[in-house]
C-alpha positions in Angstrom: 0.0 0.0 0.0 1.5 3.4 -1.0 1.7 6.5 1.1 -1.6 7.9 -0.1 -3.3 4.5 0.6 -1.8 4.3 4.1 -2.8 7.8 4.9 -6.4 7.1 3.7 -6.6 4.0 5.8 -5.3 5.8 8.9 -7.8 8.6 8.4 -10.6 6.0 8.3 -9.3 4.3 11.4 -9.1 7.6 13.3 -12.8 8.0 12.6 -13.5 4.3 13.5 -11.8 4.7 16.9 -14.3 7.4 17.9 -17.4 5.5 16.7 -19.6 3.1 18.7 -19.9 -0.1 16.9 -22.8 -2.5 16.6 -24.7 -5.1 18.7 -22.9 -7.3 21.2 -23.9 -10.9 20.6 -24.9 -11.2 24.3 -27.8 -8.9 23.4 -29.3 -11.7 21.4 -30.7 -15.1 22.3 -28.5 -18.2 21.8 -27.2 -21.3 23.6 -24.4 -22.0 21.0 -22.8 -19.2 19.1 -20.9 -20.3 15.9 -18.5 -17.7 14.8 -17.2 -17.9 11.2 -14.0 -15.8 11.1 -14.1 -13.1 8.4 -17.4 -14.2 6.9 -19.3 -11.7 4.7 -23.1 -11.7 5.1 -23.7 -11.6 1.4 -21.6 -14.7 0.8 -23.3 -16.7 3.5 -26.6 -15.7 2.1 -25.6 -16.8 -1.4 -24.7 -20.3 -0.3 -27.6 -20.7 2.2 -29.9 -22.4 -0.4 -27.4 -25.2 -0.6 -27.1 -25.7 3.1 -29.9 -27.6 4.8 -29.6 -26.0 8.2 -29.4 -22.4 7.0 -32.6 -20.5 6.6 -32.9 -16.8 6.6 -29.6 -15.0 6.9 -30.0 -11.6 8.5 -27.4 -8.9 8.7 -26.2 -7.4 12.0 -23.6 -4.8 12.8 -20.4 -6.2 14.4 -18.6 -4.6 17.4 -15.3 -4.7 15.5 -13.7 -4.8 12.1 -11.0 -7.3 13.2 -10.9 -10.3 15.5 -8.9 -8.5 18.2 -11.5 -5.7 18.4 -14.4 -8.1 18.3 -12.9 -10.2 21.1 -12.2 -7.1 23.3 -15.6 -5.4 22.6 -17.6 -8.6 23.1 -16.0 -10.3 26.1 -13.8 -8.1 28.2 -15.7 -7.1 31.4 -18.9 -8.7 30.3 -20.7 -10.5 33.1 -21.9 -13.4 30.9 -18.4 -14.6 30.2 -18.4 -16.5 33.5 -21.3 -18.6 32.1 -19.7 -19.0 28.7 -17.4 -21.8 27.4 -15.4 -21.0 24.3 -13.7 -23.3 21.8 -11.6 -21.4 19.4 -9.2 -21.6 16.5 -8.5 -17.9 16.6 -4.9 -17.1 17.7 -5.7 -13.7 19.1 -7.4 -15.1 22.2 -4.0 -15.6 23.9 -3.4 -11.8 23.7 -6.9 -10.4 24.2 -8.8 -12.7 26.5 -8.5 -13.7 30.2 -9.0 -17.5 30.4 -10.0 -17.2 34.0 -13.0 -15.0 33.1 -14.7 -17.9 31.2 -16.4 -21.0 32.4 -13.9 -22.7 30.1 -11.5 -21.6 27.3 -10.3 -24.2 24.9 -7.7 -22.6 22.5 -7.6 -25.4 20.0 -5.1 -23.6 17.9 -2.4 -24.2 20.6 -2.4 -27.9 20.1 -4.3 -28.8 16.9 -2.5 -26.7 14.4 -1.9 -28.2 11.0 1.5 -27.0 9.7 0.7 -28.0 6.1 -2.6 -26.1 6.0 -1.1 -23.2 8.1 -4.4 -23.1 10.1 -6.6 -25.1 12.4 -8.8 -27.6 10.6 -12.5 -27.0 11.1 -13.1 -30.6 12.2 -10.7 -30.2 15.1 -12.8 -27.2 16.4 -16.0 -29.2 16.0 -14.6 -32.2 17.9 -13.6 -30.1 20.9 -16.9 -28.2 20.9 -18.9 -31.3 21.0 -16.7 -32.7 23.8 -16.9 -29.6 25.8 -20.7 -29.3 25.4 -21.2 -32.8 26.7 -18.6 -32.7 29.5 -19.3 -29.2 30.9 -22.9 -28.5 29.7 -22.2 -24.7 29.8 -25.0 -22.2 29.8 -23.5 -20.7 26.7 -21.0 -22.1 24.2 -19.0 -20.1 21.7 -17.4 -22.1 18.8 -15.0 -19.9 16.8 -13.9 -21.4 13.5 -11.1 -19.8 11.5 -12.7 -20.3 8.1 -13.6 -18.8 5.7 -10.6 -16.6 6.7 -7.6 -17.5 4.6 -5.7 -19.8 4.0 -8.4 -21.4 1.8 -8.3 -25.1 2.8 -10.0 -26.6 -0.3 -8.5 -24.2 -2.8 -5.2 -22.8 -1.5 -3.7 -19.9 -3.4 0.0 -19.8 -4.1 2.0 -17.3 -2.0 -0.4 -17.5 0.9 1.6 -17.9 4.1 -1.6 -18.7 6.0 -2.2 -17.7 9.6 0.6 -16.6 11.9 0.7 -19.0 14.8 1.0 -16.3 17.3 -1.2 -13.7 18.9 0.7 -10.5 18.0 0.8 -10.2 14.2 -0.7 -11.4 10.9 1.3 -12.7 8.0 1.9 -10.1 5.3 1.9 -12.7 2.4 -1.8 -13.3 2.0 -4.5 -13.2 -0.7 -5.6 -9.6 0.1 -2.2 -8.2 -0.5 -1.9 -10.3 -3.7 -5.3 -9.2 -4.9 -4.5 -5.5 -4.3 -1.3 -5.9 -6.3 -3.2 -7.4 -9.2 -1.5 -10.8 -8.9 -4.9 -12.6 -8.8 -8.2 -12.0 -10.5 -10.9 -11.1 -8.0 -13.1 -13.9 -9.3 -10.5 -16.5 -8.4 -10.0 -15.2 -4.8 -13.8 -14.9 -4.4 -14.3 -18.5 -5.5 -11.6 -19.8 -3.1 -13.1 -17.8 -0.3 -16.6 -19.3 -1.0 -15.1 -22.8 -1.2 -13.6 -22.2 2.3 -17.0 -21.2 3.6 -18.6 -24.3 2.3 -15.8 -26.3 3.8 -16.4 -25.0 7.3 -20.2 -25.2 7.0 -19.9 -29.0 6.6 -18.3 -29.0 10.1 -21.0 -26.8 11.4 -23.5 -29.3 10.2 -21.8 -32.0 12.3 -21.8 -29.7 15.3 -25.6 -29.1 14.9 -26.2 -32.8 14.9 -24.3 -33.3 18.2 -25.2 -30.3 20.5 -28.4 -29.3 22.0 -30.0 -25.8 21.9 -30.6 -22.7 20.0 -27.7 -22.1 17.7 -26.8 -18.8 16.1 -24.3 -18.5 13.2 -22.5 -15.2 12.8 -19.0 -13.7 12.2 -16.6 -11.6 14.1 -16.2 -9.3 11.1 -16.5 -9.3 7.4 -13.9 -9.0 4.7 -13.1 -6.3 2.1 -12.7 -7.2 -1.6 -11.8 -3.7 -2.8 -14.7 -1.7 -1.3 -13.4 1.8 -0.5 -10.2 0.7 -2.2 -9.4 -1.6 0.7 -8.8 -5.4 1.2 -8.9 -7.8 4.1 -10.1 -6.6 7.5 -8.0 -3.8 9.0 -8.7 -2.7 12.6 -10.9 0.3 13.5 -12.3 0.6 9.9 -15.9 1.6 9.8 -16.8 0.2 6.4 -20.1 -1.6 5.9 -18.5 -4.7 4.2 -16.5 -5.2 7.4 -19.1 -4.4 10.0 -22.1 -6.0 8.3 -22.0 -9.6 9.5 -24.4 -12.5 9.1 -26.8 -13.8 11.6 -28.7 -17.0 11.1 -30.4 -19.4 13.5 -30.8 -23.1 13.7 -31.7 -25.8 16.3 -29.1 -28.2 17.5 -30.1 -31.7 18.6 -27.5 -34.1 20.0 -27.9 -37.4 18.2 -25.0 -38.9 20.1 -23.6 -40.3 16.9 -20.3 -38.4 16.9 -17.6 -39.5 19.3 -15.0 -36.8 19.9 -11.4 -38.1 19.8 -9.2 -35.0 20.1 -8.0 -34.1 23.6 -6.0 -31.2 24.8 -2.5 -32.0 26.0 -3.1 -30.6 29.5 -6.0 -29.5 31.6 -7.8 -26.4 30.3 -6.7 -23.7 29.8 -3.8 -24.9 27.7 -0.8 -23.0 28.9 1.5 -22.9 25.9 1.7 -23.6 22.2 2.6 -27.2 21.4 4.9 -28.4 18.7 3.4 -28.5 15.2 5.1 -31.8 14.1 3.4 -33.8 16.9 0.1 -32.0 16.3 0.2 -32.9 12.6 0.8 -36.6 13.3 -2.0 -36.7 15.8 -4.4 -34.9 13.4 -3.4 -37.3 10.6 -4.2 -40.3 12.9 -7.6 -38.8 13.7 -8.4 -37.9 10.2 -8.6 -34.1 10.9 -6.9 -32.8 7.8 
C-alpha cells in the first residue's frame, strides 16, 4: 500500500476509533454461538440455499472490524463470560482474553495446528466443541472457527503464508495483498473464499447434529474485496462490508452419533503452544486434515 493509501486508511481508522460499533452478541438469544471468522453476510446468504440448516440470513452490525476488536468489545468485562465456554481456533485469544473469566476456554489452535494447512482444521474445532458441550454443559458455548478466513483449505492460493501461529501479528503474504497488487483476479479469490466457507459449513452441520440448543451462526467481522479501495479486515475501519456480518439461527439436537477423539495435551486452559510436528501426526491419525 502506497503512502496515499496508508494515509487514507489511517484517516478512516481515526474515525473508527471514535465510533460506537454495533450489537454485542450477548444482546441476542442463543445457547451456542458459531463464529465464522471473516465471513461476509452476502456470501453466507448466497450459499444458504445449498445448506440444509441455513434458513434466513440476517445482517447485523459487528462490534469490531477485526478479530482483536471483536474479542475485546464482546467479552472483556462482560458478566456473561463467567457462564460461557469458548472453543476457538483464533490465535488472538491468547493476547486479548483472560481465560479465568470464562467457564472454560479451549484454545484449539495451541495444540491442533496443521502446519501443512497453516491453520486449524474445522473438524478439530468441531470435535472439541462437542466434547466440551457434553462434558461441561455450559449455559452458553462459543465455537469460533477460523474459516472462511484464509488460508483457503479446499482451494489454496500460491503465495499465501496462512495464519501466523502467534497472537501478536498477521502474515503479510496473504490473498488480500496479492489481490490489491493485481496478482490474482478477484473472481479467483472470491471462488476460493466461498469454497472455504462451504468447507467450514460442513463441520458446522456436524456440530448441529451433536449439540443441543438454540444455535446462532454469525461472524466476528466481514472481509473487504476492494470496497473503498481496501482489502482484508484492518482494525478500526468503519466500512459496511466489514461491520455487516451474518446472523442465522438453527436448532441443535445431540444425536450422540459423533464420538470426539481429540483431547487437549493438558487441563484447560492450555498454557502454551505445542509443537506443530506432533500435532500434525495426531491430526493425521484422527483424520482431521
